[in-house]
Residue frames as a rotation matrix with the C-alpha (Angstrom) as fourth column:
MET 1
0.530 0.238 0.814 -67.79
0.847 -0.097 -0.523 -55.22
-0.046 0.966 -0.253 60.18
ASP 2
0.971 -0.218 -0.101 -66.17
-0.212 -0.975 0.064 -51.93
-0.113 -0.041 -0.993 61.19
LEU 3
0.222 -0.932 0.285 -62.81
-0.272 0.222 0.936 -53.76
-0.936 -0.285 -0.204 61.63
LEU 4
0.011 -0.195 0.981 -63.13
0.787 0.607 0.112 -55.35
-0.617 0.771 0.160 58.19
ARG 5
0.862 0.312 0.399 -64.06
0.495 -0.686 -0.534 -52.04
0.107 0.657 -0.746 56.54
GLU 6
0.788 -0.604 -0.119 -61.06
-0.477 -0.722 0.500 -50.40
-0.388 -0.337 -0.858 58.20
ASP 7
0.041 -0.771 0.635 -58.76
0.026 0.636 0.771 -53.27
-0.999 -0.015 0.047 57.25
ALA 8
0.047 0.077 0.996 -59.93
0.898 0.434 -0.076 -53.29
-0.438 0.898 -0.049 53.60
SER 9
0.807 0.383 -0.450 -59.98
0.216 -0.900 -0.379 -49.52
-0.550 0.208 -0.809 53.10
PHE 10
-0.076 -0.919 -0.386 -56.36
-0.300 -0.348 0.888 -49.40
-0.951 0.183 -0.250 51.88
ALA 11
-0.593 -0.123 0.796 -57.27
0.602 0.589 0.539 -51.50
-0.535 0.799 -0.275 48.83
ALA 12
0.424 0.846 0.325 -60.20
0.885 -0.311 -0.345 -49.30
-0.191 0.434 -0.881 47.89
ASP 13
0.672 -0.253 -0.696 -58.09
-0.070 -0.957 0.280 -46.18
-0.737 -0.139 -0.661 48.39
ALA 14
-0.434 -0.893 0.121 -55.37
-0.016 0.141 0.990 -47.62
-0.901 0.427 -0.076 46.12
VAL 15
-0.376 0.367 0.851 -57.82
0.892 0.390 0.226 -48.42
-0.249 0.844 -0.475 43.35
ASN 16
0.712 0.699 -0.069 -59.57
0.669 -0.705 -0.237 -45.05
-0.214 0.123 -0.969 43.65
GLY 17
0.626 -0.497 -0.601 -56.31
-0.165 -0.837 0.521 -43.15
-0.762 -0.227 -0.606 43.81
SER 18
-0.410 -0.902 0.135 -54.45
-0.113 0.197 0.974 -44.93
-0.905 0.384 -0.182 41.03
GLY 19
-0.240 0.426 0.872 -57.01
0.880 0.475 0.011 -45.61
-0.410 0.770 -0.489 38.39
THR 20
-0.735 -0.032 -0.677 -57.63
-0.139 -0.971 0.196 -42.97
-0.663 0.238 0.709 35.73
VAL 21
-0.842 0.480 -0.247 -60.33
-0.186 0.173 0.967 -44.72
0.507 0.860 -0.056 33.76
ASP 22
-0.089 0.910 0.404 -63.99
-0.986 -0.137 0.092 -45.26
0.139 -0.391 0.910 34.43
LEU 23
-0.955 -0.203 -0.217 -64.88
-0.161 0.967 -0.197 -48.54
0.250 -0.153 -0.956 36.13
SER 24
0.104 0.974 -0.201 -68.14
-0.301 0.223 0.927 -50.37
0.948 -0.036 0.317 36.57
GLN 25
0.452 0.109 0.885 -68.96
-0.889 -0.019 0.457 -51.49
0.067 -0.994 0.089 40.13
THR 26
0.972 -0.079 0.222 -67.95
0.043 0.985 0.164 -55.07
-0.232 -0.150 0.961 39.33
GLN 27
0.477 -0.856 0.202 -64.65
0.333 -0.037 -0.942 -53.90
0.814 0.516 0.267 37.77
PHE 28
0.085 -0.417 0.905 -63.92
-0.702 -0.670 -0.243 -51.89
0.707 -0.614 -0.350 40.87
ASP 29
0.714 0.247 0.654 -64.85
-0.669 0.514 0.536 -54.81
-0.204 -0.821 0.533 43.14
ALA 30
0.901 -0.431 -0.054 -62.53
0.378 0.839 -0.392 -57.16
0.214 0.332 0.919 41.23
LEU 31
0.152 -0.896 0.418 -59.63
0.132 -0.401 -0.907 -54.70
0.979 0.193 0.058 41.51
ASP 32
0.281 0.040 0.959 -60.40
-0.863 -0.426 0.271 -54.07
0.419 -0.904 -0.085 45.17
SER 33
0.947 0.087 0.308 -60.24
-0.222 0.873 0.435 -57.82
-0.231 -0.480 0.846 45.91
PHE 34
0.664 -0.746 0.060 -57.04
0.519 0.401 -0.755 -58.17
0.539 0.532 0.653 43.90
THR 35
0.060 -0.647 0.760 -55.39
-0.239 -0.749 -0.618 -55.24
0.969 -0.144 -0.200 45.62
PHE 36
0.621 0.249 0.744 -56.47
-0.774 0.039 0.632 -56.42
0.128 -0.968 0.217 49.05
ASN 37
0.968 -0.190 0.166 -54.70
0.158 0.969 0.188 -59.69
-0.196 -0.156 0.968 48.32
VAL 38
0.444 -0.853 0.273 -51.49
0.793 0.233 -0.563 -58.50
0.417 0.467 0.780 46.63
GLY 39
-0.050 -0.426 -0.903 -51.06
0.808 -0.548 0.214 -55.20
-0.586 -0.719 0.372 48.40
SER 40
0.836 0.468 -0.286 -51.45
0.258 -0.796 -0.548 -51.60
-0.484 0.384 -0.786 47.34
GLY 41
0.106 -0.878 -0.467 -47.75
-0.533 -0.447 0.718 -51.11
-0.839 0.173 -0.516 46.49
THR 42
-0.633 -0.286 0.720 -47.77
0.307 0.760 0.572 -54.10
-0.711 0.583 -0.393 44.17
PHE 43
0.295 0.848 0.440 -50.96
0.840 -0.011 -0.543 -52.89
-0.456 0.530 -0.715 42.54
ARG 44
0.782 0.037 -0.622 -49.66
-0.077 -0.985 -0.156 -49.32
-0.618 0.170 -0.768 42.05
GLN 45
-0.150 -0.920 -0.362 -46.46
-0.686 -0.167 0.708 -50.58
-0.712 0.354 -0.606 40.37
SER 46
-0.154 0.112 0.982 -48.10
0.267 0.961 -0.068 -53.27
-0.951 0.252 -0.178 38.27
THR 47
-0.993 -0.115 -0.037 -48.30
-0.024 -0.109 0.994 -53.65
-0.118 0.987 0.105 34.53
LEU 48
-0.359 0.933 0.020 -51.96
0.932 0.358 0.056 -54.43
0.045 0.039 -0.998 35.17
LEU 49
0.238 0.457 -0.857 -52.54
0.563 -0.784 -0.261 -50.84
-0.792 -0.420 -0.444 36.34
ARG 50
-0.581 -0.511 -0.633 -50.53
-0.220 -0.651 0.727 -49.36
-0.783 0.562 0.266 33.48
GLN 51
-0.942 0.259 0.214 -52.57
0.306 0.397 0.865 -51.30
0.139 0.880 -0.453 30.95
LEU 52
-0.073 0.962 -0.262 -55.83
0.983 0.025 -0.182 -50.47
-0.168 -0.271 -0.948 32.64
ASN 53
0.117 0.072 -0.990 -55.00
0.238 -0.970 -0.042 -46.75
-0.964 -0.231 -0.131 32.71
ALA 54
-0.839 -0.411 -0.355 -54.16
-0.270 -0.252 0.929 -47.05
-0.472 0.876 0.101 28.98
GLY 55
-0.048 0.947 -0.317 -57.69
-0.935 -0.154 -0.319 -48.28
-0.351 0.281 0.893 28.41
GLN 56
-0.468 -0.231 -0.853 -56.70
-0.600 0.792 0.115 -51.87
0.649 0.565 -0.510 27.80
TYR 57
0.078 0.616 0.784 -59.48
-0.989 0.149 -0.019 -53.37
-0.128 -0.774 0.620 29.88
ALA 58
0.822 0.286 -0.492 -59.24
-0.431 0.877 -0.211 -56.76
0.372 0.385 0.845 28.11
ALA 59
-0.024 -0.948 -0.316 -55.68
-0.196 0.315 -0.929 -57.18
0.980 0.039 -0.194 29.43
VAL 60
-0.050 -0.031 0.998 -56.66
-0.947 -0.316 -0.058 -56.98
0.317 -0.948 -0.014 33.10
PRO 61
0.846 0.408 0.343 -57.76
-0.514 0.793 0.326 -60.62
-0.139 -0.452 0.881 33.66
SER 62
0.735 -0.620 -0.275 -54.58
0.356 0.697 -0.622 -62.07
0.577 0.359 0.733 32.09
GLN 63
-0.150 -0.792 0.592 -52.47
-0.311 -0.530 -0.789 -59.66
0.938 -0.302 -0.167 34.13
MET 64
0.390 0.348 0.852 -54.23
-0.915 0.045 0.401 -60.83
0.101 -0.936 0.336 37.29
MET 65
0.986 0.066 -0.150 -53.22
-0.066 0.998 0.004 -64.39
0.150 0.006 0.989 36.43
ARG 66
0.183 -0.983 -0.011 -49.57
-0.067 -0.001 -0.998 -63.42
0.981 0.183 -0.066 36.80
PHE 67
-0.361 -0.238 0.901 -50.16
-0.831 -0.356 -0.427 -63.25
0.423 -0.903 -0.069 40.59
VAL 68
0.728 0.647 -0.226 -50.70
-0.510 0.732 0.452 -66.95
0.458 -0.214 0.863 41.37
TYR 69
0.083 -0.831 -0.551 -47.35
0.217 0.554 -0.803 -67.72
0.973 -0.053 0.226 42.99
SER 70
0.784 -0.014 0.620 -46.49
-0.590 -0.323 0.739 -68.13
0.190 -0.946 -0.262 46.62
GLY 71
0.388 -0.725 0.569 -43.04
-0.401 0.423 0.813 -69.32
-0.830 -0.544 -0.126 47.64
GLY 72
-0.525 -0.664 -0.533 -42.09
-0.723 0.018 0.691 -69.65
-0.449 0.748 -0.489 44.01
ARG 73
-0.919 0.268 0.290 -44.87
0.349 0.895 0.278 -72.17
-0.185 0.356 -0.916 43.29
VAL 74
-0.584 0.810 0.063 -48.23
-0.404 -0.357 0.842 -71.87
0.704 0.466 0.535 41.61
ARG 75
-0.913 0.374 0.165 -50.94
-0.044 0.311 -0.949 -72.12
-0.406 -0.874 -0.268 44.24
GLN 76
-0.655 0.719 0.230 -54.27
0.642 0.371 0.670 -73.55
0.397 0.587 -0.705 43.07
SER 77
0.082 0.723 -0.686 -56.15
0.915 -0.328 -0.236 -71.36
-0.396 -0.608 -0.688 45.56
LEU 78
-0.294 -0.242 -0.925 -54.60
-0.021 -0.966 0.259 -68.26
-0.956 0.096 0.279 44.00
VAL 79
-0.992 0.021 0.121 -55.42
0.123 0.148 0.981 -69.54
0.002 0.989 -0.149 40.50
GLN 80
-0.271 0.960 -0.065 -59.04
0.939 0.279 0.204 -69.87
0.214 -0.006 -0.977 41.56
ARG 81
0.101 0.261 -0.960 -59.04
0.624 -0.768 -0.143 -66.47
-0.775 -0.585 -0.240 43.20
ARG 82
-0.672 -0.445 -0.592 -57.50
-0.152 -0.699 0.698 -64.75
-0.725 0.559 0.402 40.16
ARG 83
-0.862 0.433 0.264 -59.97
0.434 0.360 0.826 -66.49
0.262 0.827 -0.498 37.78
ALA 84
0.047 0.929 -0.368 -62.89
0.994 -0.080 -0.075 -65.32
-0.099 -0.362 -0.927 39.89
GLU 85
-0.012 -0.123 -0.992 -61.50
0.240 -0.964 0.116 -61.74
-0.971 -0.236 0.041 39.99
GLY 86
-0.918 -0.371 -0.137 -60.90
-0.050 -0.235 0.971 -61.85
-0.392 0.898 0.197 36.23
ASN 87
-0.550 0.796 0.255 -64.44
0.766 0.358 0.534 -63.02
0.334 0.489 -0.806 35.55
LEU 88
0.233 0.608 -0.759 -65.82
0.828 -0.534 -0.174 -60.37
-0.511 -0.588 -0.627 37.86
PHE 89
-0.350 -0.459 -0.816 -63.79
0.004 -0.872 0.489 -57.73
-0.937 0.168 0.308 36.06
SER 90
-0.965 -0.216 -0.147 -64.49
-0.138 -0.057 0.989 -58.84
-0.222 0.975 0.025 32.51
ILE 91
-0.658 0.748 -0.081 -68.05
0.214 0.289 0.933 -60.11
0.722 0.597 -0.350 32.58
GLY 92
-0.429 0.492 0.758 -69.43
-0.752 -0.659 0.002 -58.81
0.501 -0.569 0.652 35.85
GLN 93
0.420 0.570 -0.706 -70.00
-0.172 0.814 0.555 -62.31
0.891 -0.112 0.440 37.21
TYR 94
0.010 -0.338 0.941 -69.68
-0.998 -0.055 -0.010 -62.77
0.055 -0.939 -0.338 40.95
GLY 95
-0.037 -0.117 -0.992 -68.40
-0.311 0.945 -0.100 -66.30
0.950 0.305 -0.071 41.47
PRO 96
0.757 0.269 -0.595 -68.19
0.405 0.521 0.751 -68.60
0.513 -0.810 0.286 44.45
ARG 97
0.826 -0.485 0.287 -66.10
-0.542 -0.547 0.638 -67.53
-0.152 -0.683 -0.715 47.41
TYR 98
0.137 -0.874 -0.465 -62.45
-0.673 0.263 -0.692 -68.36
0.727 0.408 -0.552 47.17
GLU 99
0.961 0.177 -0.212 -61.41
-0.003 0.775 0.632 -71.58
0.276 -0.606 0.746 48.89
């Protein structure tokens, strides 16, 4: 668990250090998961973050869905992951683990 905490801390630090709006725990968790997957640099430079910091909370799930490509192709596993993160962000619903 210590190794996982250490490995995942960069994502939490990026969310905490880049966001300027209040977040619920589930919103933070969704952004933490997203950032862990796409990387802190990508998160910090994203339109998602700009819209979030402008208070456009409703735009976050659709912005997450822009990150479903790997090797230039849509990956169903990433579609599922982004949907789960979007649901967690928007309605506070923890979904099934990503496959």
